[in-house]
C-alpha positions in Angstrom: 198.5 114.8 22.5 201.5 115.7 24.7 201.1 116.0 28.5 202.2 119.4 29.8 203.5 117.9 33.0 205.4 114.7 32.0 205.8 115.8 28.3 205.0 112.3 27.0 202.8 111.9 23.9 199.7 109.9 24.8 196.3 109.1 23.2 193.3 111.3 23.8 191.8 108.7 26.1 194.7 109.3 28.5 193.4 112.8 29.3 190.3 113.9 31.1 187.7 115.9 29.2 187.7 119.7 29.8 185.2 121.8 27.8 186.9 125.0 28.6 189.9 124.0 26.5 190.0 124.5 22.7 190.7 120.8 22.1 188.3 119.7 24.8 191.0 117.9 26.9 192.8 118.7 30.2 196.5 119.6 29.5 197.8 117.0 32.1 197.4 113.3 31.5 195.4 111.1 34.0 198.6 109.5 35.4 200.1 112.9 36.3 196.9 114.1 37.8 196.6 110.9 39.9 200.2 111.5 41.2 199.6 114.9 42.6 195.8 115.0 43.5 196.0 112.7 46.6 198.6 115.1 48.2 196.3 118.0 47.5 193.2 116.2 48.7 194.8 115.3 52.1 196.0 118.9 52.6 192.5 120.1 51.7 190.9 117.6 54.2 193.3 118.5 57.0 192.8 122.2 56.5 189.2 122.2 55.6 187.8 123.8 58.8 190.5 126.4 59.0 190.1 127.2 55.3 186.3 127.6 55.8 186.8 129.9 58.8 189.4 131.8 56.7 186.8 132.3 53.9 184.2 133.3 56.4 186.6 135.9 57.9 187.5 137.3 54.4 183.9 137.5 53.4 183.0 139.4 56.6 186.0 141.7 56.1 184.8 142.4 52.5 181.2 143.0 53.6 182.3 145.3 56.4 184.8 147.3 54.2 183.1 147.3 50.8 183.9 151.0 50.1 187.5 150.5 51.0 187.8 147.6 48.6 186.1 149.6 45.9 188.5 152.5 46.5 191.5 150.1 46.4 190.2 148.8 42.9 189.8 152.4 41.7 193.3 153.3 42.8 194.7 150.2 41.1 192.9 151.1 37.9 194.1 154.7 38.1 197.7 153.6 38.6 197.5 150.9 35.9 195.1 152.3 33.3 197.1 151.3 30.3 197.7 147.8 31.6 194.0 147.2 32.4 192.9 148.6 29.1 195.4 146.6 27.2 194.3 143.4 28.9 190.6 144.2 28.2 191.4 145.0 24.6 193.4 141.8 24.1 190.5 139.8 25.6 188.0 141.4 23.3 190.3 140.8 20.2 190.9 137.1 21.2 187.3 136.4 22.0 185.2 138.3 19.5 183.0 135.3 18.5 182.5 134.3 22.2 181.5 137.8 23.1 179.1 138.1 20.1 177.5 134.8 21.1 177.3 135.9 24.7 175.8 139.3 23.9 173.2 137.7 21.6 172.3 135.1 24.2 172.0 137.8 26.8 169.6 139.8 24.6 167.7 136.6 24.0 167.5 135.8 27.8 166.4 139.3 28.4 163.5 138.7 26.0 163.0 135.2 27.4 163.6 133.7 24.0 166.2 131.1 25.1 164.9 127.5 24.8 165.7 124.8 27.4 168.0 123.1 24.9 170.3 126.1 24.5 173.1 124.7 26.6 173.3 121.7 24.2 173.6 124.0 21.2 175.9 126.6 22.8 179.1 125.4 21.3 177.6 125.2 17.8 176.2 128.7 18.1 179.6 130.0 19.2 181.1 128.2 16.2 178.6 130.1 13.9 179.7 133.4 15.4 183.3 132.3 14.9 182.5 131.5 11.2 181.0 135.0 10.8 184.2 136.6 12.2 186.4 134.4 9.9 184.4 135.3 6.8 184.6 139.0 7.7 188.4 138.8 8.0 188.8 136.7 4.8 186.5 138.6 2.5 186.6 142.1 4.0 182.8 142.2 4.0 181.2 142.5 7.4 179.2 139.3 8.3 176.8 138.9 11.2 174.6 136.1 12.6 170.9 136.8 12.0 167.8 135.5 13.7 165.6 134.1 10.8 162.5 134.7 12.9 163.1 137.9 14.9 163.2 137.6 18.7 160.6 140.4 18.8 158.2 141.2 16.0 154.6 142.3 15.4 153.8 138.9 13.8 155.8 136.3 15.6 158.7 136.0 18.2 161.5 133.5 17.5 163.9 131.7 19.7 167.7 132.1 20.2 168.6 128.6 19.0 170.7 127.1 16.2 167.8 126.4 13.9 166.8 130.1 14.0 170.3 131.5 13.2 171.9 132.2 9.8 175.0 133.9 8.5 174.3 137.2 6.5 176.2 140.2 5.4 175.7 143.1 7.7 174.1 145.2 4.9 171.6 142.4 4.1 170.8 142.0 7.8 170.3 145.7 8.2 168.0 145.9 5.2 165.9 143.1 6.6 165.5 145.0 9.8 163.2 143.3 12.3 161.0 141.7 9.8 160.1 138.0 9.4 160.6 137.6 5.6 158.3 134.5 5.5 155.4 136.2 7.3 152.1 136.6 5.7 150.7 139.8 7.4 147.2 139.5 5.9 144.9 142.4 5.1 
């Protein structure tokens, strides 16, 4: 991988891990980070008290003038509607899978169906939503991620976890509705 600061090509072990990046690595190599972090740390240490007091003043200013700040945001939106909407649209387009996974997880949290191990499976779940988006683009048929055991049902309530998710066409998922196909409802 090439360092974005020194532009040298180095091995992956020469970069810190960064889960927020697509490749899982920080864009600057460890050597470049070492060279500029000490300067930053000393500045931060020297100005720590003044920075903290600055933050406290800004927080108090915001709390005392919430309505003025809200009005300022409203005015910015009114003056830059097209720009704000374009940014939001671009984010939605670039992050469809992430948003679908987030919305599904939100619904699951709301129904208290998220297990303790969700964080370990989060990236795999996002990958499943990404795969649904890719299949939809490639085939032209709408694909969705379905909970095998519904999160809420008369019979049983499932969890929002990887083992309870499957790819389905939207029409098949809609026809399934909120039923647990393997359920034996009895008399």
